[in-house]
N, C-alpha and C positions, 0 to 999 in steps of 0.2 A: 608912571609905572605901567607895565603891561598887566592886563587882567582879562579873565574870561568871565562874562556876566550872564545871568539869566535876565532876559528882557521881556519874555512873555511866557505864559503857561501854555504848553502845547505838547502833544505826543512826540516823544523822542524819535521814533522811527519814521514818522511822517515828515518831520522837518529835516532830519539828518544833520542839522546844524543848530542844536538846542541852545548853544551858548554863542555869544558874540564876542569877538576880540576887540578890546577897547584900550585906549590910553587914558589914564587919569592921574590925578595928584596923589602921592602917598598920604596916608592918614596922619592927622595931627593928634598927639597924645596928651592926656591929662596928667596930673601929678602922680597918680597911682598906676599909670599904664606904662607898658613897654612897647617899643616899635620893633617888629621882627622883620628881618630880610628872609623871605621864605626860600628854602632850598628844595623842599619836596612836599607834596600833598597827596594823600591817598584819595582814591576815587571810590565812593561808597554808594550802595544801592539807594540810600536816602536821598542822594542828589537826583536820582530818577523820580522819586516821590515828589520832591520839591518842584521839579520842572514840569511834571505832569499833573500837579495840583492835588496830590493826595495828602499833603501835610497842611497845617495852617499856612496860609499864603505868605510868602516873603514880601517885603516892601521892595518893589522893583524900581530900578535894576539892582540885582543882588549878586555879589561875588560868592559862589558856593565854596564848599570845602571845609572839612572839620577834622582832618587827620594831618595836621600841619607841623612841619619841622623847619626850624630856621635859627637864625642867630640874632641876638639882641644888638641892635645898632643905635638905639637911643632909649633912655629911661627917664621917667618923670622924677620930680624932686622928692617925692615920698616913697619911691621904690627902694626897698631894702632887701628883697629876696634875690635879686639878680644884678649882675654887672654887665656892662657892655662887652660883647664877645662871647657871653654864655650861650650855649646851645639849648634851646627850649622846644617844647611841643605844646600844641593847643588841640583840645578835643572838642566833642560836641557841646559840652557845657561851656558857654561863653560867660554867663553871669547868673546870679540869683540874688535874692534880696539880702541874705545874710542875717536876717532877724527872726524869721518865722520859726515855728516848732521844727519843721523839717530841716531847715538849714542848721539850727542849733544841734540837731541830732546827727548831723553828718549826712543827711539825705537831701542835699540841695536839688537832686534830680526830681524831687516831688514838689518843689517850691512853686507856688502859683505864679511867681514872677520869673521862672526859669526862662532864660534866653539861649537859643541855640546858635552856635557858630555856623555861619554860612546860610542861615535862614533868617534869623532876627538881627544879625550883625554880619558885616562883611567877613568872609573866610579866606581860605588859603589858595584859591585858584588865581593867585596874583603874586607879584614880586615882593609886596610888603603887606603886612597887616598889623593891627594893634590889639592889645588884650590887657585887662587888669591883671596885675602881678599875681593875684590870688588864684587865677585860673590858668596860669602857665605852669609847665612842669619841666624840671631838669631831665635831660635825656642821658641815660647811661652811655659811657664812652664806647662800650663794646658794639653798639649798633651803628650801622651806617645811616645816613639821612633817609635814604629810600627804604631801608629795612625797618627803620623805626616808625615810619608813617602809619602803616596798618595797625600797629600796636595801640594807637591812640583811640581807635573806635572798635574795629573788628576784635582786637585783643581785649580792650577794657570791657566792652559790653559782653564779650564771651566770658570773661572772668566773673562779672557780676551774675551772669546767667548760671554758670557752674556753681557759684556760691549759693544761689537761690534754690538749686536742686536739693540741697542738703544731703548730697551723696556721701556715703561712707566707703572707705577703701574695701574693695572686694565686690561692691555692688555694681550692677551693669548700667551703662548709659547708652541711650540712643541719640542720634543726631539726624534731624530731617533737613535736607539740603546740605551741600558741602562746598560752600564758597569761602570767602576770606575769614569770617568769624569762626565757622565750624572747624576749619582745619587747624586754627590756633587752639580751640577748645580741646581737640584731640591731643595736641602736643602737651597742653597743660595737664590733662588727665593722666597721661602716661607718667608725668613727673610727680603729681600730687597723690594719685591713686594708682600705684603700680600694679595692684592686683585686680583692678577693674577692667572689664572688657567693654569695647565700644562697638556699637552696631550702627551702621549708616544707611539711611533711606534717601536716595537721590534719583531723580528722573534720568540724569545723564550717565551713560556707561563710562564716560571719561572721568566724571566725578567719583563714581563708585570705584574705579580702578585706582584713582588717586588716593582715596580713603584707605584702601587696602595697602597701598604702598607706604602710607604713614602709620600703619599698625592697627587698623580696624580688623576685628576678627571675622566680621561678616559685613557685606554691603549688598543691598538689593534695591529694587525700584520703590517708588513712594508708596505704592499700594501693597507691597509685599508684607508677609507675616514673618517676623523674626524667628529664629530657631528656638528662642525662649522669651518669656515675658520679661520686661525690663523694669528696673527700679525707678528710673527717671529718663525723660527724653527732653532734649532741647530742640525747639523748632526755630529755624533761621530763615524761613521762606516767606514770601509775600502772598501766599495763597491759603485758602481754607482747607483744601483737600488734605494736605499733610497733617493738619490738626486732627481731623476725623480719623485718618489712618493711624496716627500715632497713638491716639487714645486706646485703640483696640490692642495695641502692643504693650500696654502698661500692666504691671502686676497690680493686685489689690493694694491699696494705699500708695500707689505710685503717683509721681508728680510730673506733670508736663509744664515746662517753662517756655513761654512764647517770647523769643528774642526777635521781635519784629515791630516796627513802628506803625504798621498798618497792614490790612489785608485787602486784596483786590476785590472791587465791587462786582465784577463779572463772574466771580467764583462763588458767590453767595449760595448758589443752589447746593454746593457741597455741604454747607453747614446744615441744611435741611435734612441731610441724611444721618444726622447725629441720632443714635438710638440709645436711650438711657441704659438698658440692660447690657449692651455690648460695649459702650464707650465710657459710661460714667459710674456704673454700679460698682459697689465694693470700695467706696471711699477714695476713688481716684480724685486727683486735685489738679486744677489749672492755675498757673501763676504767670502773670504778665511781667515784662521787664520795661521800665520806663527810663529811657535816657541813661546817663551815668552820673554818679556823684564824683567829687574830686578824689575821695578815698579810693574809688575803684581804679582810677587812672594811676594814682601814685603807687598803690599796692601792686597793681599788675606790672608796672614798669620795673619795680624792684624784683618781683618774681621772675619776669621775663629775662632780666639780666642774670639772675642766678641760674636759670635754666638754659641760658644762651639760646633763647628762641630766635630762630631766623626765618621769618615768613617767606613763603614762595611769592615772588613778585614779578609783575610785568611792568616795564618802564615805558612812559610816553613823555614827549615834550609837552609843555604847557599849551602850545599851539595845536596839539593833537588831542586836546581834552574831549572834543566832540566825538572823535573816533573811539576813545576809551569808553565814553558813556554809551555809545551805540553798541559796541561789542558787549558791554555789561547787560544792556537791555536784551540783546539777542542770546544771552546765556553763554557767551564765549568766555569762560572763566576757568582759570587754574591758579588758585591762590588769590592774591590781591593785586589790584591795578594801582599804580602810583605815577603821578606827574613829577617829572624832574624839572624844576623851575630855575634853579641857579646852582 
């Protein structure tokens, strides 16, 4: 099969070819696994983190990609959830222990043995991949393969983030950054909380314009002050500055939810500007988001089908994965990037 693999940890913009095109044998499945012929795979900022060494290191060479859509072409003897020909998706959660307190409570994302698709096991930048049946998800018919791919990470993690805000209808929500996840959160909010207003903080004028087109009542630069203090803010950026700027825009008892796997080391000086009276006083709260649980993916796919969420996407061929990653690193974003594989 054709695949694009991470062979070394290096800066994306310096190499320009962060992934290598290879030919390899399709994976062999166990009794509880399914083999998927991949049709589409989303391109996520987390892939940049893996390639540039900001996540726990993958075992190289590694096939990245954790927004995977495809068709079951083979199933193990113990598989009872899927049949050959079923269309399925695979998200960031590749596996967990299934026995610990977190797994029993439906929070597999917090399991000490959590394994990530495309980091701890081969992902979807390839023509085939395998997955345990418990961690694959049926894809609603109303979505195309390319349209469904971003739902599995950008959508699911946005869904978990929105749930963690504890927002009530009529309360205001802020979004820092306006890429793949944030634009889906805005769509969700308009459906679930029709009386709530969305305020967007983004460094790019194109992102701010895009946010207003999708229904944001206001959009300004990262360091701007919103017209009113906000009940909750979701941060979707890889930088510290939006955290500090967001906290000053929160109401008393407001909650900031950080939807990011890491923050850039060269931006740490921004954190030093955190002032207790301005940013944390009056019981403001900070909540991080860790990965996604299976319930997040399943619940979001059901909600997305009811809402008929159709992500804005840019398509690339598998062979153009390096170009997609380079443009993502350069901030050339409108909606989500997706590899069309078959």
